[in-house]
N, C-alpha and C positions, 0 to 999 in steps of 0.2 A: 316188511310192509309192502303191500301192492299199491301201485300208483295209478290214480285216475286223472290227475291234473298236471303231472309232469311226465316226461319220458326219460328213462335212464338206460344208457348203453355204455358198455366198456369194451374197448378194442385197443390192442397194442399199448397197454399201460396208460391209456387216456380214458377218463370217465367223462362222457358227455351228458350233461343234465339240461333238458330242454323244457322250458316253461310251456305248458300245452293247454291253454284255454284261448285259442286264437279268436274265437267268436266274441270273447270279452277282452280282447287286446292283452291277454295274459295278465289281467288284473288279479290281485291276490284276495282270496278269502282264507279263513283259518285252516281249512283242510288242505288247501294248496300250500300254505306256509308250512304246515306240519310235514307234508311230503318233501318239500325242499330241505327242511331241517334234517329229516331222516336220510335223504340221499347224501347230503354233505357229511353226516356222521358215518355213513356207510363207506365213503371214500377214505376216511381217516383210518379205518380199521382193516382196509383191504390192502395188503402189502404189494399186490400186483399193480395197483394204481399209483402212478407217479406224477400225474398232472390232471387237473379238473378243468373242463370247459363248460361254461354256463351261457346259454343262449335262449332265444324265444322262437316259437313257431308262429309263422304268419307275418303280418306287417308291423308288429310291435315286439319290442323286447319285453316290456311290461308297462302298463298304464298306471301301476301303483295299486292302491287299495280299491277293492270292489265297493263302491259307495252303496250299492244295494244292501250289502251285508250290514253296513253301519246303520242304514235307515231301519233295518229290521231289528236291530239290537240297540236302540237308542238309550235303553236303561243301563247299558254296559259302558263304563268309562272308557274313553278313547285310549287312555294310557294303558289299559289292559291289552288292547290290540297291539300296541307298540311293544309292551313287555313280552307278550307270549307268542306273537306272530313274527315280528321283525327283529327284535334284539337277539334272539338265539341264532338267526340266520347270519347277522353281521358278525357276531362273536365266532361262529363256526368258520366263516370265510377267513377272518383275520387269524384265528388260532390253528387252522388246518396246517399240518406239517407238510404241505405239498403246494405247489403254485396253483393259483386259481386264475383263469383267464375268462373275462367276459367278452362275448362276441355280440355287440349291440346291433341287431339286425333292423331296427326301426325305432319308433318312438320309445323313449325311456322317460317316464314321468313319475314325479312323487317318489314314493318308496321304491318303485321300480328303477328309477335313475340311481338312487342312493345305494341299492344293492349292487348294481353294476359298478359304481364308483368305489365300493369297498373292496373290489377284487384287486389282485396283485397287478395284473395288466388288463387294460380295457382297450379293445379294438372295436371299431364301428364301421358300418357301411356309410358311404358318403351321403345317403339320404336320411340317416338317423338324426334325431334331435333329442336334446336333454332339456327337461323342463322341471323346475322346482315349482310345482303347481299348487303347493299348500296355501299360498297367500290368497288364492282365489276362493278359498273355503274358510278363511279366517283361522287357519291352523299354522303350526310351525313345522319346519322340515324335521323329519325324524329319520330313523334307520341309518344313523351315523352321518347324516348330511351336514349338520352343524359342526361336526368334528373334522370330517375329511375335506370338504370343499374349501374352507378358508386356508387349509394347509396346502392344498393343491394350487389354488389360484389367487390367494390373498383376500383380505377382508373386503376391499372395494368391489371386486367382481362377485364375491360371495353375497354381499349386500344386494347388488343389482340382480343377481340370479334369484335370490330368495324373496326380496321385498317387491320386485316388479314382475316376478314370474316370467322372466325373459326366456325365450326359446334360444338355445345354443345349438347351432348346427355342428355336425361332426367335425367339419373342417376347422371351425372356430375353436371347438373343444380341444382339438389337437394342438392348435397354435398357441393356446393359453396354458397348456399343460394339464388340462382336466383329464385327458385320455392319452393313450400311448400312440395309436396309429389309426388312420382311416384307410379303407379300401373300397373299391367299387362294389356295389351290392352283389354282383355275380361272382366276385372273387373273395368275398369276406370269409366264408367258411373254409375255403381251400387254404387261404393264407393263414388263418388262425389255427387250423389243424397243423400246418407246417411249424408254426411257433410252438404249439403244444407238443409236437413230436420232438422238437429240439430240447424243450424243457424236460420231457420224459426221459431223454437219453443222458441228461446231466446228473451230477451227484445229488440225489434227492435230499439226503440229510444236510448236505451243505447248503442247498437252497432253503431248506426249512430254517436253518440257523441264520441265514442272511435275512429271511423274512422276520425272524424274531428280533434281530438287531434293528432292522428298520422300524418295526413296531415300537420298540423302546426308544428309538432316537427322537420320536415325535415329542416326547415330554422330558427327556433327560437333558441335563446340563452336560457340557463337553467332558468334564472329568469323569462323570458317571458313565457316559457312553464309551469312553476309552476303556474303562474297566469291563464293561459289557463285551466289547470286542475281544479283549484278552481272554475272558472266560469262555466265550463261544468259540474262539479260535482253538483253544485247548480241546474243546469237545470235538470240533471238526477234525482235529489232528488225530483223533482216535478212530476214525471211520475207515472201513475197508476202501471206500472210494478215494480217500486221500492217498492211501498206499498205492492204489492202482494209478492214480494221477502221477505220482512220483515215478513209479516204474515206467509208465508210458513216456514220460518226459526224458528219462535217462536213456531209454531204449529207442527213442525217436520213432514212436509209433502212435497211432490213435488210441486213446484210452477206451476201455470198455467198462463203463460204470454200471453198477448193479443196484444202486440206491441204498446200500448198506454202509 
């Protein structure tokens, strides 16, 4: 697929996906959503890619849904937009067997915010804000917002964010555990690329299994999760990177992981 609304580039085992409708604050319409779905799937099946970085072009990460598209398609139930545009993106991010980092370069609102928050690590520039803007339109948070946000910050803050549409600054988001780290705007991409480089050098299959364990931990009871850990540890112990890690430890040298 050729891309008109995102930019895709791959260098040094890192795929950068850039939302690219800056004149519309990178708001989503169906074609842009389809392109992002395709790019995420592309990274899954490219063995040279070991980390994915998602960001936006311009002064916003994403303002969420393009309202003009909704106005033009009033006869189409809003649930179809959620099912066919956003749900596949969230599933791809969570199921991708590689770490996904969001670099939130500016405003992240509505579905745009929740796509970022579905990523494994979220970093933001100090001037970024996160807004659950749905309440201002009489809608409910979608794109996994009602799933991830209460688990990240608790019900009280989730209610405040979603029912009052409060703007959360990047610094506050970091302090309440909504995101991982903040950086100054001029350092954001440099610092996030450093993190992406570190992740790309680590055992990719081990990271994927860790991600799978964390995904399951959200709904599992302790006894079930302990068994998940045992099963996934068995799988991790069969990887080439585990053998390399052991050899490097015994030989007192830096490991060279290949992601296999």
